[in-house]
Predicted model as a PDB file, atoms N, CA, C, CB and O in Angstrom, pLDDT in the B-factor column:
MODEL        1                                                                  
ATOM      1  N   MET A   1      29.681 -30.136  12.311  1.00 91.00           N  
ATOM      2  CA  MET A   1      28.911 -29.696  11.083  1.00 91.00           C  
ATOM      3  C   MET A   1      27.319 -30.370  11.083  1.00 91.00           C  
ATOM      4  CB  MET A   1      29.818 -30.220   9.674  1.00 91.00           C  
ATOM      5  O   MET A   1      26.451 -29.754  10.465  1.00 91.00           O  
ATOM      6  N   VAL A   2      27.005 -31.502  11.710  1.00 92.00           N  
ATOM      7  CA  VAL A   2      26.048 -32.092  11.507  1.00 92.00           C  
ATOM      8  C   VAL A   2      25.013 -31.471  12.771  1.00 92.00           C  
ATOM      9  CB  VAL A   2      26.426 -33.591  11.411  1.00 92.00           C  
ATOM     10  O   VAL A   2      23.796 -31.331  12.645  1.00 92.00           O  
ATOM     11  N   LYS A   3      25.669 -31.199  13.786  1.00 94.00           N  
ATOM     12  CA  LYS A   3      24.841 -30.574  15.018  1.00 94.00           C  
ATOM     13  C   LYS A   3      24.343 -29.191  14.447  1.00 94.00           C  
ATOM     14  CB  LYS A   3      25.841 -30.335  16.511  1.00 94.00           C  
ATOM     15  O   LYS A   3      23.194 -28.825  14.690  1.00 94.00           O  
ATOM     16  N   LEU A   4      25.297 -28.331  13.602  1.00 95.00           N  
ATOM     17  CA  LEU A   4      24.883 -27.019  13.333  1.00 95.00           C  
ATOM     18  C   LEU A   4      23.865 -27.115  12.264  1.00 95.00           C  
ATOM     19  CB  LEU A   4      26.030 -26.123  12.956  1.00 95.00           C  
ATOM     20  O   LEU A   4      23.013 -26.226  12.266  1.00 95.00           O  
ATOM     21  N   THR A   5      23.783 -28.147  11.234  1.00 96.00           N  
ATOM     22  CA  THR A   5      22.810 -28.363  10.360  1.00 96.00           C  
ATOM     23  C   THR A   5      21.430 -28.862  10.958  1.00 96.00           C  
ATOM     24  CB  THR A   5      23.333 -29.258   9.430  1.00 96.00           C  
ATOM     25  O   THR A   5      20.398 -28.478  10.406  1.00 96.00           O  
ATOM     26  N   LEU A   6      21.365 -29.652  11.998  1.00 97.00           N  
ATOM     27  CA  LEU A   6      20.228 -30.229  12.615  1.00 97.00           C  
ATOM     28  C   LEU A   6      19.571 -28.850  13.543  1.00 97.00           C  
ATOM     29  CB  LEU A   6      20.745 -31.682  13.598  1.00 97.00           C  
ATOM     30  O   LEU A   6      18.373 -28.628  13.713  1.00 97.00           O  
ATOM     31  N   PHE A   7      20.586 -28.124  14.003  1.00 97.00           N  
ATOM     32  CA  PHE A   7      20.043 -26.914  14.890  1.00 97.00           C  
ATOM     33  C   PHE A   7      19.463 -26.094  14.056  1.00 97.00           C  
ATOM     34  CB  PHE A   7      21.061 -26.107  15.696  1.00 97.00           C  
ATOM     35  O   PHE A   7      18.446 -25.534  14.466  1.00 97.00           O  
ATOM     36  N   CYS A   8      19.917 -25.812  12.740  1.00 97.00           N  
ATOM     37  CA  CYS A   8      19.225 -24.771  11.894  1.00 97.00           C  
ATOM     38  C   CYS A   8      17.897 -25.367  11.386  1.00 97.00           C  
ATOM     39  CB  CYS A   8      20.151 -24.306  10.641  1.00 97.00           C  
ATOM     40  O   CYS A   8      16.938 -24.596  11.367  1.00 97.00           O  
ATOM     41  N   VAL A   9      17.715 -26.602  10.983  1.00 97.00           N  
ATOM     42  CA  VAL A   9      16.588 -27.228  10.730  1.00 97.00           C  
ATOM     43  C   VAL A   9      15.431 -27.243  11.563  1.00 97.00           C  
ATOM     44  CB  VAL A   9      16.880 -28.293  10.549  1.00 97.00           C  
ATOM     45  O   VAL A   9      14.268 -27.076  11.195  1.00 97.00           O  
ATOM     46  N   ILE A  10      15.931 -27.499  12.939  1.00 97.00           N  
ATOM     47  CA  ILE A  10      14.817 -27.300  13.983  1.00 97.00           C  
ATOM     48  C   ILE A  10      14.510 -25.876  14.136  1.00 97.00           C  
ATOM     49  CB  ILE A  10      15.197 -27.869  15.381  1.00 97.00           C  
ATOM     50  O   ILE A  10      13.334 -25.590  14.357  1.00 97.00           O  
ATOM     51  N   ILE A  11      15.276 -25.047  14.065  1.00 97.00           N  
ATOM     52  CA  ILE A  11      15.052 -23.752  14.108  1.00 97.00           C  
ATOM     53  C   ILE A  11      14.017 -23.171  13.019  1.00 97.00           C  
ATOM     54  CB  ILE A  11      16.321 -23.163  14.015  1.00 97.00           C  
ATOM     55  O   ILE A  11      13.048 -22.473  13.319  1.00 97.00           O  
ATOM     56  N   LEU A  12      14.318 -23.511  11.880  1.00 97.00           N  
ATOM     57  CA  LEU A  12      13.466 -23.249  10.791  1.00 97.00           C  
ATOM     58  C   LEU A  12      12.056 -24.039  10.834  1.00 97.00           C  
ATOM     59  CB  LEU A  12      14.239 -23.588   9.541  1.00 97.00           C  
ATOM     60  O   LEU A  12      11.069 -23.497  10.335  1.00 97.00           O  
ATOM     61  N   ALA A  13      11.966 -25.193  11.369  1.00 95.00           N  
ATOM     62  CA  ALA A  13      10.668 -26.019  11.559  1.00 95.00           C  
ATOM     63  C   ALA A  13       9.934 -25.182  12.680  1.00 95.00           C  
ATOM     64  CB  ALA A  13      10.960 -27.707  12.047  1.00 95.00           C  
ATOM     65  O   ALA A  13       8.717 -25.062  12.544  1.00 95.00           O  
ATOM     66  N   VAL A  14      10.490 -24.635  13.686  1.00 94.00           N  
ATOM     67  CA  VAL A  14       9.819 -24.057  14.890  1.00 94.00           C  
ATOM     68  C   VAL A  14       9.276 -22.776  14.159  1.00 94.00           C  
ATOM     69  CB  VAL A  14      10.876 -23.754  16.286  1.00 94.00           C  
ATOM     70  O   VAL A  14       8.062 -22.587  14.239  1.00 94.00           O  
ATOM     71  N   SER A  15       9.992 -21.927  13.496  1.00 92.00           N  
ATOM     72  CA  SER A  15       9.639 -20.818  12.858  1.00 92.00           C  
ATOM     73  C   SER A  15       8.465 -20.902  11.940  1.00 92.00           C  
ATOM     74  CB  SER A  15      10.698 -20.391  12.216  1.00 92.00           C  
ATOM     75  O   SER A  15       7.539 -20.092  11.947  1.00 92.00           O  
ATOM     76  N   MET A  16       8.568 -21.978  11.115  1.00 90.00           N  
ATOM     77  CA  MET A  16       7.480 -22.056  10.245  1.00 90.00           C  
ATOM     78  C   MET A  16       6.062 -22.526  10.899  1.00 90.00           C  
ATOM     79  CB  MET A  16       7.897 -22.980   9.165  1.00 90.00           C  
ATOM     80  O   MET A  16       4.975 -22.265  10.383  1.00 90.00           O  
ATOM     81  N   PHE A  17       6.213 -23.173  11.969  1.00 89.00           N  
ATOM     82  CA  PHE A  17       5.055 -23.576  12.870  1.00 89.00           C  
ATOM     83  C   PHE A  17       4.402 -22.292  13.344  1.00 89.00           C  
ATOM     84  CB  PHE A  17       5.535 -24.476  14.145  1.00 89.00           C  
ATOM     85  O   PHE A  17       3.213 -22.005  13.210  1.00 89.00           O  
ATOM     86  N   PHE A  18       5.484 -21.454  14.001  1.00 86.00           N  
ATOM     87  CA  PHE A  18       4.592 -20.102  14.610  1.00 86.00           C  
ATOM     88  C   PHE A  18       4.262 -19.165  13.524  1.00 86.00           C  
ATOM     89  CB  PHE A  18       5.451 -19.159  15.770  1.00 86.00           C  
ATOM     90  O   PHE A  18       3.551 -18.204  13.819  1.00 86.00           O  
ATOM     91  N   LEU A  19       4.674 -19.301  12.309  1.00 82.00           N  
ATOM     92  CA  LEU A  19       4.263 -18.329  11.326  1.00 82.00           C  
ATOM     93  C   LEU A  19       2.772 -19.010  10.733  1.00 82.00           C  
ATOM     94  CB  LEU A  19       5.562 -18.121  10.082  1.00 82.00           C  
ATOM     95  O   LEU A  19       1.873 -18.373  10.185  1.00 82.00           O  
ATOM     96  N   CYS A  20       2.794 -20.319  10.979  1.00 83.00           N  
ATOM     97  CA  CYS A  20       1.379 -20.810  10.443  1.00 83.00           C  
ATOM     98  C   CYS A  20       0.440 -21.099  11.441  1.00 83.00           C  
ATOM     99  CB  CYS A  20       1.459 -22.049   9.631  1.00 83.00           C  
ATOM    100  O   CYS A  20      -0.683 -21.525  11.173  1.00 83.00           O  
ATOM    101  N   ILE A  21       0.910 -20.853  12.774  1.00 81.00           N  
ATOM    102  CA  ILE A  21      -0.267 -21.241  13.822  1.00 81.00           C  
ATOM    103  C   ILE A  21      -1.541 -20.668  13.589  1.00 81.00           C  
ATOM    104  CB  ILE A  21       0.050 -20.836  15.224  1.00 81.00           C  
ATOM    105  O   ILE A  21      -2.479 -21.429  13.826  1.00 81.00           O  
ATOM    106  N   GLY A  22      -1.842 -19.479  13.172  1.00 73.00           N  
ATOM    107  CA  GLY A  22      -3.273 -19.069  13.061  1.00 73.00           C  
ATOM    108  C   GLY A  22      -3.874 -19.686  11.815  1.00 73.00           C  
ATOM    109  O   GLY A  22      -5.093 -19.810  11.701  1.00 73.00           O  
ATOM    110  N   ILE A  23      -3.047 -20.060  10.911  1.00 75.00           N  
ATOM    111  CA  ILE A  23      -3.612 -20.864   9.830  1.00 75.00           C  
ATOM    112  C   ILE A  23      -4.091 -22.291  10.397  1.00 75.00           C  
ATOM    113  CB  ILE A  23      -2.510 -21.038   8.664  1.00 75.00           C  
ATOM    114  O   ILE A  23      -5.266 -22.647  10.315  1.00 75.00           O  
ATOM    115  N   ILE A  24      -3.289 -22.917  10.860  1.00 76.00           N  
ATOM    116  CA  ILE A  24      -3.424 -24.194  11.456  1.00 76.00           C  
ATOM    117  C   ILE A  24      -4.629 -24.498  12.265  1.00 76.00           C  
ATOM    118  CB  ILE A  24      -2.353 -24.401  12.229  1.00 76.00           C  
ATOM    119  O   ILE A  24      -5.416 -25.412  12.023  1.00 76.00           O  
ATOM    120  N   PHE A  25      -4.711 -23.609  13.301  1.00 77.00           N  
ATOM    121  CA  PHE A  25      -5.767 -23.737  14.186  1.00 77.00           C  
ATOM    122  C   PHE A  25      -7.076 -22.773  14.142  1.00 77.00           C  
ATOM    123  CB  PHE A  25      -5.165 -23.630  15.402  1.00 77.00           C  
ATOM    124  O   PHE A  25      -8.003 -22.809  14.950  1.00 77.00           O  
ATOM    125  N   ARG A  26      -6.971 -22.045  13.205  1.00 72.00           N  
ATOM    126  CA  ARG A  26      -8.504 -21.455  12.913  1.00 72.00           C  
ATOM    127  C   ARG A  26      -9.252 -22.443  11.926  1.00 72.00           C  
ATOM    128  CB  ARG A  26      -8.464 -19.832  12.142  1.00 72.00           C  
ATOM    129  O   ARG A  26      -8.657 -23.210  11.168  1.00 72.00           O  
ATOM    130  N   LYS A  27     -10.548 -22.337  12.020  1.00 69.00           N  
ATOM    131  CA  LYS A  27     -11.697 -23.251  11.504  1.00 69.00           C  
ATOM    132  C   LYS A  27     -11.173 -23.255   9.826  1.00 69.00           C  
ATOM    133  CB  LYS A  27     -13.526 -22.487  11.836  1.00 69.00           C  
ATOM    134  O   LYS A  27     -10.732 -24.252   9.254  1.00 69.00           O  
ATOM    135  N   HIS A  28     -11.346 -21.827   9.179  1.00 71.00           N  
ATOM    136  CA  HIS A  28     -11.252 -21.635   7.922  1.00 71.00           C  
ATOM    137  C   HIS A  28     -10.057 -20.669   7.681  1.00 71.00           C  
ATOM    138  CB  HIS A  28     -12.526 -21.185   7.418  1.00 71.00           C  
ATOM    139  O   HIS A  28     -10.244 -19.568   7.163  1.00 71.00           O  
ATOM    140  N   GLY A  29      -8.669 -21.151   8.115  1.00 67.00           N  
ATOM    141  CA  GLY A  29      -7.512 -20.477   8.408  1.00 67.00           C  
ATOM    142  C   GLY A  29      -6.841 -20.109   6.875  1.00 67.00           C  
ATOM    143  O   GLY A  29      -6.548 -20.954   6.029  1.00 67.00           O  
ATOM    144  N   ARG A  30      -6.712 -18.953   6.768  1.00 69.00           N  
ATOM    145  CA  ARG A  30      -5.842 -18.533   5.239  1.00 69.00           C  
ATOM    146  C   ARG A  30      -4.955 -17.711   5.540  1.00 69.00           C  
ATOM    147  CB  ARG A  30      -6.634 -17.796   4.007  1.00 69.00           C  
ATOM    148  O   ARG A  30      -5.028 -17.219   6.666  1.00 69.00           O  
ATOM    149  N   PHE A  31      -3.917 -17.327   4.702  1.00 68.00           N  
ATOM    150  CA  PHE A  31      -3.031 -16.306   4.937  1.00 68.00           C  
ATOM    151  C   PHE A  31      -3.864 -15.188   4.626  1.00 68.00           C  
ATOM    152  CB  PHE A  31      -1.739 -16.377   4.165  1.00 68.00           C  
ATOM    153  O   PHE A  31      -4.839 -15.215   3.876  1.00 68.00           O  
ATOM    154  N   PRO A  32      -3.319 -13.984   5.390  1.00 68.00           N  
ATOM    155  CA  PRO A  32      -3.768 -12.664   5.245  1.00 68.00           C  
ATOM    156  C   PRO A  32      -3.533 -12.210   3.745  1.00 68.00           C  
ATOM    157  CB  PRO A  32      -3.035 -11.748   6.274  1.00 68.00           C  
ATOM    158  O   PRO A  32      -2.668 -12.630   2.976  1.00 68.00           O  
ATOM    159  N   GLY A  33      -4.638 -11.122   3.479  1.00 73.00           N  
ATOM    160  CA  GLY A  33      -4.341 -10.809   2.150  1.00 73.00           C  
ATOM    161  C   GLY A  33      -3.328  -9.644   1.875  1.00 73.00           C  
ATOM    162  O   GLY A  33      -3.415  -8.614   2.545  1.00 73.00           O  
ATOM    163  N   ILE A  34      -2.574  -9.751   1.112  1.00 75.00           N  
ATOM    164  CA  ILE A  34      -1.261  -8.825   1.058  1.00 75.00           C  
ATOM    165  C   ILE A  34      -1.626  -7.640   0.160  1.00 75.00           C  
ATOM    166  CB  ILE A  34       0.131  -9.638   0.409  1.00 75.00           C  
ATOM    167  O   ILE A  34      -0.901  -6.652   0.278  1.00 75.00           O  
ATOM    168  N   HIS A  35      -2.774  -7.569  -0.841  1.00 77.00           N  
ATOM    169  CA  HIS A  35      -2.709  -6.803  -1.687  1.00 77.00           C  
ATOM    170  C   HIS A  35      -3.516  -5.747  -1.199  1.00 77.00           C  
ATOM    171  CB  HIS A  35      -2.975  -7.319  -2.832  1.00 77.00           C  
ATOM    172  O   HIS A  35      -4.355  -5.888  -0.309  1.00 77.00           O  
ATOM    173  N   VAL A  36      -3.210  -4.487  -1.896  1.00 79.00           N  
ATOM    174  CA  VAL A  36      -3.912  -3.124  -1.376  1.00 79.00           C  
ATOM    175  C   VAL A  36      -5.676  -3.244  -1.358  1.00 79.00           C  
ATOM    176  CB  VAL A  36      -3.408  -1.757  -2.541  1.00 79.00           C  
ATOM    177  O   VAL A  36      -6.478  -2.755  -0.563  1.00 79.00           O  
ATOM    178  N   SER A  37      -5.880  -4.032  -2.477  1.00 75.00           N  
ATOM    179  CA  SER A  37      -7.548  -4.011  -2.519  1.00 75.00           C  
ATOM    180  C   SER A  37      -8.151  -4.912  -1.659  1.00 75.00           C  
ATOM    181  CB  SER A  37      -8.157  -4.362  -3.890  1.00 75.00           C  
ATOM    182  O   SER A  37      -9.377  -5.017  -1.628  1.00 75.00           O  
ATOM    183  N   ASP A  38      -7.303  -5.681  -0.844  1.00 78.00           N  
ATOM    184  CA  ASP A  38      -8.032  -6.598   0.190  1.00 78.00           C  
ATOM    185  C   ASP A  38      -8.005  -5.797   1.598  1.00 78.00           C  
ATOM    186  CB  ASP A  38      -7.225  -8.166   0.343  1.00 78.00           C  
ATOM    187  O   ASP A  38      -8.470  -6.387   2.573  1.00 78.00           O  
ATOM    188  N   SER A  39      -7.582  -4.721   1.734  1.00 80.00           N  
ATOM    189  CA  SER A  39      -7.760  -3.984   2.892  1.00 80.00           C  
ATOM    190  C   SER A  39      -8.961  -3.102   2.725  1.00 80.00           C  
ATOM    191  CB  SER A  39      -6.546  -3.215   3.216  1.00 80.00           C  
ATOM    192  O   SER A  39      -8.998  -2.321   1.774  1.00 80.00           O  
ATOM    193  N   LYS A  40      -9.984  -3.177   3.624  1.00 83.00           N  
ATOM    194  CA  LYS A  40     -11.084  -2.308   3.591  1.00 83.00           C  
ATOM    195  C   LYS A  40     -10.937  -0.975   3.885  1.00 83.00           C  
ATOM    196  CB  LYS A  40     -11.964  -2.720   4.342  1.00 83.00           C  
ATOM    197  O   LYS A  40     -11.840  -0.218   3.530  1.00 83.00           O  
ATOM    198  N   ALA A  41      -9.922  -0.508   4.498  1.00 85.00           N  
ATOM    199  CA  ALA A  41      -9.519   0.792   5.046  1.00 85.00           C  
ATOM    200  C   ALA A  41      -8.849   1.480   3.678  1.00 85.00           C  
ATOM    201  CB  ALA A  41      -8.397   0.624   6.442  1.00 85.00           C  
ATOM    202  O   ALA A  41      -9.098   2.656   3.415  1.00 85.00           O  
ATOM    203  N   MET A  42      -8.134   0.811   2.974  1.00 83.00           N  
ATOM    204  CA  MET A  42      -7.611   1.239   1.678  1.00 83.00           C  
ATOM    205  C   MET A  42      -8.745   1.399   0.649  1.00 83.00           C  
ATOM    206  CB  MET A  42      -6.564   0.226   1.166  1.00 83.00           C  
ATOM    207  O   MET A  42      -8.858   2.418  -0.032  1.00 83.00           O  
ATOM    208  N   ARG A  43      -9.291   0.710   0.595  1.00 82.00           N  
ATOM    209  CA  ARG A  43     -10.803   0.639  -0.367  1.00 82.00           C  
ATOM    210  C   ARG A  43     -11.568   2.058   0.053  1.00 82.00           C  
ATOM    211  CB  ARG A  43     -12.027  -0.969   0.142  1.00 82.00           C  
ATOM    212  O   ARG A  43     -11.931   2.929  -0.737  1.00 82.00           O  
ATOM    213  N   ASP A  44     -11.708   2.064   1.393  1.00 88.00           N  
ATOM    214  CA  ASP A  44     -12.553   3.417   1.868  1.00 88.00           C  
ATOM    215  C   ASP A  44     -11.909   4.615   1.533  1.00 88.00           C  
ATOM    216  CB  ASP A  44     -12.785   3.525   3.417  1.00 88.00           C  
ATOM    217  O   ASP A  44     -12.631   5.590   1.326  1.00 88.00           O  
ATOM    218  N   ARG A  45     -10.813   4.724   1.449  1.00 87.00           N  
ATOM    219  CA  ARG A  45     -10.069   5.875   1.000  1.00 87.00           C  
ATOM    220  C   ARG A  45      -9.974   5.880  -0.742  1.00 87.00           C  
ATOM    221  CB  ARG A  45      -8.529   5.796   1.748  1.00 87.00           C  
ATOM    222  O   ARG A  45      -9.848   6.952  -1.332  1.00 87.00           O  
ATOM    223  N   GLY A  46     -10.029   4.921  -1.289  1.00 83.00           N  
ATOM    224  CA  GLY A  46     -10.238   4.925  -2.686  1.00 83.00           C  
ATOM    225  C   GLY A  46      -8.671   4.639  -3.158  1.00 83.00           C  
ATOM    226  O   GLY A  46      -8.328   5.083  -4.254  1.00 83.00           O  
ATOM    227  N   VAL A  47      -7.837   4.000  -2.453  1.00 82.00           N  
ATOM    228  CA  VAL A  47      -6.595   3.490  -2.928  1.00 82.00           C  
ATOM    229  C   VAL A  47      -6.785   2.146  -3.572  1.00 82.00           C  
ATOM    230  CB  VAL A  47      -5.607   3.407  -1.820  1.00 82.00           C  
ATOM    231  O   VAL A  47      -7.373   1.230  -2.997  1.00 82.00           O  
ATOM    232  N   THR A  48      -6.333   2.058  -4.643  1.00 81.00           N  
ATOM    233  CA  THR A  48      -6.431   0.543  -5.269  1.00 81.00           C  
ATOM    234  C   THR A  48      -4.989   0.181  -5.897  1.00 81.00           C  
ATOM    235  CB  THR A  48      -7.689   0.440  -6.579  1.00 81.00           C  
ATOM    236  O   THR A  48      -4.056   0.982  -5.948  1.00 81.00           O  
ATOM    237  N   CYS A  49      -4.952  -1.078  -6.341  1.00 81.00           N  
ATOM    238  CA  CYS A  49      -3.642  -1.576  -6.484  1.00 81.00           C  
ATOM    239  C   CYS A  49      -3.174  -1.014  -7.823  1.00 81.00           C  
ATOM    240  CB  CYS A  49      -3.586  -3.146  -6.406  1.00 81.00           C  
ATOM    241  O   CYS A  49      -3.951  -0.340  -8.498  1.00 81.00           O  
ATOM    242  N   VAL A  50      -1.907  -1.272  -8.237  1.00 82.00           N  
ATOM    243  CA  VAL A  50      -1.400  -0.683  -9.410  1.00 82.00           C  
ATOM    244  C   VAL A  50      -1.966  -1.364 -10.620  1.00 82.00           C  
ATOM    245  CB  VAL A  50       0.076  -0.724  -9.416  1.00 82.00           C  
ATOM    246  O   VAL A  50      -2.079  -0.707 -11.654  1.00 82.00           O  
ATOM    247  N   GLN A  51      -2.327  -2.605 -10.584  1.00 82.00           N  
ATOM    248  CA  GLN A  51      -2.893  -3.402 -11.519  1.00 82.00           C  
ATOM    249  C   GLN A  51      -4.193  -2.870 -12.037  1.00 82.00           C  
ATOM    250  CB  GLN A  51      -3.041  -4.679 -10.992  1.00 82.00           C  
ATOM    251  O   GLN A  51      -4.469  -2.818 -13.235  1.00 82.00           O  
ATOM    252  N   SER A  52      -5.083  -2.425 -10.928  1.00 79.00           N  
ATOM    253  CA  SER A  52      -6.233  -2.003 -11.236  1.00 79.00           C  
ATOM    254  C   SER A  52      -6.386  -0.486 -11.761  1.00 79.00           C  
ATOM    255  CB  SER A  52      -6.948  -2.260 -10.149  1.00 79.00           C  
ATOM    256  O   SER A  52      -7.260  -0.068 -12.520  1.00 79.00           O  
ATOM    257  N   GLN A  53      -5.405   0.184 -11.220  1.00 80.00           N  
ATOM    258  CA  GLN A  53      -5.131   1.655 -11.908  1.00 80.00           C  
ATOM    259  C   GLN A  53      -4.759   1.512 -13.224  1.00 80.00           C  
ATOM    260  CB  GLN A  53      -3.990   2.506 -11.245  1.00 80.00           C  
ATOM    261  O   GLN A  53      -5.246   2.299 -14.036  1.00 80.00           O  
ATOM    262  N   ASP A  54      -3.806   0.456 -13.686  1.00 83.00           N  
ATOM    263  CA  ASP A  54      -3.397   0.365 -14.973  1.00 83.00           C  
ATOM    264  C   ASP A  54      -4.601  -0.014 -15.867  1.00 83.00           C  
ATOM    265  CB  ASP A  54      -2.278  -0.598 -15.067  1.00 83.00           C  
ATOM    266  O   ASP A  54      -4.845   0.676 -16.857  1.00 83.00           O  
ATOM    267  N   ARG A  55      -5.329  -1.041 -15.567  1.00 81.00           N  
ATOM    268  CA  ARG A  55      -6.390  -1.403 -16.202  1.00 81.00           C  
ATOM    269  C   ARG A  55      -7.349  -0.337 -16.418  1.00 81.00           C  
ATOM    270  CB  ARG A  55      -6.915  -2.406 -15.583  1.00 81.00           C  
ATOM    271  O   ARG A  55      -7.828  -0.361 -17.552  1.00 81.00           O  
ATOM    272  N   ILE A  56      -7.752   0.553 -15.697  1.00 81.00           N  
ATOM    273  CA  ILE A  56      -8.649   1.597 -15.582  1.00 81.00           C  
ATOM    274  C   ILE A  56      -7.961   2.790 -16.764  1.00 81.00           C  
ATOM    275  CB  ILE A  56      -8.732   2.118 -13.834  1.00 81.00           C  
ATOM    276  O   ILE A  56      -8.616   3.406 -17.605  1.00 81.00           O  
ATOM    277  N   ALA A  57      -6.546   2.878 -16.541  1.00 81.00           N  
ATOM    278  CA  ALA A  57      -5.943   3.782 -17.447  1.00 81.00           C  
ATOM    279  C   ALA A  57      -6.080   3.332 -18.896  1.00 81.00           C  
ATOM    280  CB  ALA A  57      -4.526   3.958 -17.093  1.00 81.00           C  
ATOM    281  O   ALA A  57      -6.229   4.151 -19.802  1.00 81.00           O  
ATOM    282  N   ARG A  58      -6.028   2.019 -19.100  1.00 82.00           N  
ATOM    283  CA  ARG A  58      -6.035   1.393 -20.487  1.00 82.00           C  
ATOM    284  C   ARG A  58      -7.332   1.272 -21.120  1.00 82.00           C  
ATOM    285  CB  ARG A  58      -5.471   0.056 -20.460  1.00 82.00           C  
ATOM    286  O   ARG A  58      -7.434   0.886 -22.284  1.00 82.00           O  
ATOM    287  N   ALA A  59      -8.364   1.596 -20.378  1.00 82.00           N  
ATOM    288  CA  ALA A  59      -9.550   1.294 -20.926  1.00 82.00           C  
ATOM    289  C   ALA A  59      -9.918   2.440 -22.007  1.00 82.00           C  
ATOM    290  CB  ALA A  59     -10.582   1.133 -19.795  1.00 82.00           C  
ATOM    291  O   ALA A  59      -9.525   3.607 -21.973  1.00 82.00           O  
ATOM    292  N   ASP A  60     -10.783   1.829 -23.001  1.00 80.00           N  
ATOM    293  CA  ASP A  60     -11.229   2.904 -23.948  1.00 80.00           C  
ATOM    294  C   ASP A  60     -11.795   3.927 -23.513  1.00 80.00           C  
ATOM    295  CB  ASP A  60     -12.013   2.537 -24.811  1.00 80.00           C  
ATOM    296  O   ASP A  60     -12.630   3.779 -22.621  1.00 80.00           O  
ATOM    297  N   ASN A  61     -11.502   5.239 -24.015  1.00 77.00           N  
ATOM    298  CA  ASN A  61     -12.150   6.545 -23.512  1.00 77.00           C  
ATOM    299  C   ASN A  61     -12.917   6.827 -24.843  1.00 77.00           C  
ATOM    300  CB  ASN A  61     -11.008   7.863 -22.983  1.00 77.00           C  
ATOM    301  O   ASN A  61     -12.247   7.124 -25.833  1.00 77.00           O  
ATOM    302  N   PRO A  62     -14.200   6.758 -24.927  1.00 79.00           N  
ATOM    303  CA  PRO A  62     -14.980   7.364 -25.962  1.00 79.00           C  
ATOM    304  C   PRO A  62     -14.663   8.768 -26.565  1.00 79.00           C  
ATOM    305  CB  PRO A  62     -16.227   7.413 -25.475  1.00 79.00           C  
ATOM    306  O   PRO A  62     -14.873   9.072 -27.739  1.00 79.00           O  
ATOM    307  N   ARG A  63     -14.189   9.493 -25.716  1.00 80.00           N  
ATOM    308  CA  ARG A  63     -13.976  11.054 -26.129  1.00 80.00           C  
ATOM    309  C   ARG A  63     -12.582  11.175 -26.264  1.00 80.00           C  
ATOM    310  CB  ARG A  63     -14.513  12.194 -25.036  1.00 80.00           C  
ATOM    311  O   ARG A  63     -12.133  12.321 -26.236  1.00 80.00           O  
ATOM    312  N   ALA A  64     -11.700  10.113 -26.425  1.00 75.00           N  
ATOM    313  CA  ALA A  64     -10.337  10.101 -26.912  1.00 75.00           C  
ATOM    314  C   ALA A  64     -10.229  10.367 -28.319  1.00 75.00           C  
ATOM    315  CB  ALA A  64      -9.706   8.864 -26.641  1.00 75.00           C  
ATOM    316  O   ALA A  64     -11.019   9.900 -29.140  1.00 75.00           O  
ATOM    317  N   VAL A  65      -9.072  11.259 -28.663  1.00 80.00           N  
ATOM    318  CA  VAL A  65      -8.834  11.773 -30.167  1.00 80.00           C  
ATOM    319  C   VAL A  65      -8.464  10.630 -30.894  1.00 80.00           C  
ATOM    320  CB  VAL A  65      -7.679  12.905 -30.359  1.00 80.00           C  
ATOM    321  O   VAL A  65      -7.686   9.952 -30.223  1.00 80.00           O  
ATOM    322  N   LYS A  66      -8.709  10.134 -32.008  1.00 78.00           N  
ATOM    323  CA  LYS A  66      -8.191   9.098 -32.695  1.00 78.00           C  
ATOM    324  C   LYS A  66      -6.949   9.549 -33.212  1.00 78.00           C  
ATOM    325  CB  LYS A  66      -9.061   8.607 -33.692  1.00 78.00           C  
ATOM    326  O   LYS A  66      -6.915  10.709 -33.622  1.00 78.00           O  
ATOM    327  N   GLU A  67      -5.870   8.820 -33.275  1.00 76.00           N  
ATOM    328  CA  GLU A  67      -4.682   9.107 -33.676  1.00 76.00           C  
ATOM    329  C   GLU A  67      -4.372   8.147 -34.993  1.00 76.00           C  
ATOM    330  CB  GLU A  67      -3.729   8.949 -32.475  1.00 76.00           C  
ATOM    331  O   GLU A  67      -4.472   6.920 -34.974  1.00 76.00           O  
ATOM    332  N   HIS A  68      -4.027   8.839 -35.993  1.00 70.00           N  
ATOM    333  CA  HIS A  68      -3.751   8.106 -37.303  1.00 70.00           C  
ATOM    334  C   HIS A  68      -2.131   7.879 -37.703  1.00 70.00           C  
ATOM    335  CB  HIS A  68      -4.466   8.985 -38.485  1.00 70.00           C  
ATOM    336  O   HIS A  68      -1.828   7.296 -38.744  1.00 70.00           O  
TER     337      HIS A  68                                                      
ENDMDL                                                                          
END                                                                             
């Protein structure tokens, strides 16, 4: 049981090291952006994230009909 636990801990440590290798050895290493708005290709196509689309949709429309 102890051997299996130690083996799993070593595998996890090595995996975390390889996942972070780019961040550890770069001068200003950061995790890559995972949001749609972080991608230049998506911005060029006009694709935005859901939160941005929601904020735009909720913006006050000066031509909207006032509901009573």
